[in-house]
C-alpha positions, 0 to 999 in steps of 0.5 A, a space after each residue: 141815928 144821928 149824923 155821926 152814926 150815919 157816917 160810922 155805919 155808912 158802908 153798911 147802910 149803902 148795902 141794899 140788903 141792910 140799908 137804914 132799916 137793917 142798921 136800925 135793927 142792928 142798933 136795937 139788937 142784943 147778942 150773947 157771946 159765950 167765950 172771949 178767946 180765939 173765936 170770941 175776940 173777932 166776934 166781939 170786935 166785929 159786932 161792936 164795930 158793925 153797930 150791934 146795940 148790945 153785947 153780953 160777953 161771958 168768960 170766966 178765964 184770965 188772959 195768959 201769955 199763950 193766948 196772945 198768939 190768936 186772941 186779938 181782943 187782948 194785949 200784953 197789958 191785959 195779962 191776968 185780967 178776966 177775958 170778958 172784961 178785957 174784950 169789953 174794953 177792946 170792943 168799947 175802944 172801937 165803938 163806945 156807943 155799944 152797950 157791953 156787959 161783961 160776965 166774969 163768972 162761968 155761965 151755966 144753969 139758971 144764969 145761962 138760961 137767963 142770959 140766953 133768953 135775953 138775947 136775940 142771938 147766941 154765939 158759942 165761942 167756947 172750946 168744950 163740948 160740955 159748954 156747947 151742949 149746955 148752950 145748945 139746950 138753953 137756946 132750944 128752950 128759949 127759942 133763940 138762934 145759935 151760931 156755933 164755931 170751932 177751930 183746932 189745929 188747921 181745921 175750922 167749922 161753923 153751923 147755925 141752929 135756929 129753933 124758930 125753923 121747924 126743920 133746923 137741927 140742933 147741936 146735939 143732932 150734929 154731935 149726939 151726947 155720948 157719941 164720938 165727940 164725948 164730953 170726956 174727950 173734951 179737953 183733949 181737943 182744946 187748943 192748949 193740947 192740940 194747938 191752933 194756927 192763929 188766923 184760923 180762929 179769926 176766919 171762923 169767928 168772922 164767919 160767926 159775926 157775919 151770920 149774926 149780923 145777917 140774922 139781926 139785920 134781916 139781910 140775906 139767908 142764914 147759913 144752913 148745914 155744916 161748913 168746914 174749912 181745911 186751912 192746910 189746903 184752903 178748902 171749904 166743904 159744906 154738909 147737909 145736917 138733917 134734924 134727928 128725930 131721936 135727938 135727946 134735945 130737940 127730937 121730942 119737940 
């Protein structure tokens, strides 16, 4: 790091769990952020600002007027633009030293597998169960940690799934495919249908970014289990999530 970088990241470097070594690991790190909307916006901005060296932002959607209530990486002038491109520009405005790639096509199949395998950590900022299942499966195959967030109405949740830990469950252990949270019910749970209070996605997205920074820098202990937040009463709850030996994704490992 040169003097400018030392000054830019000085407030993190002075933290003992991060220090110079942790900041160097951040600068060498690579995160894949799938979804550049309500959750992906704070994730992209905070990871770029904190000095994560490489970001890949994936989103095939375009910025719409109804997004601007909560998707803080986008502005009115970005209406009609691809969200990944818009978020890339916003993150680079915060930190031009961050190498950011925008993927404007829907990420699935081989493209998803390649993008996951190239990353040190994946942050699922999507709002569809079909996408979450695909991302989870790709992370299990590649052995890459997954930080999953969700927010709807006044409720949010976060979980970290780490394939490197033999005791860690995966997303399908928490929400088995074909269970109560079905792919068919996917769209009914979207913000477009159910609504969401604006700061909630910032809270959960910031939590995701924090866990990514901890994971890449080596600071602290990764989150375990499932944390849920009720915004109407301002209350967090934490649940243990055991690995399911009958899980169709990780049960046979």
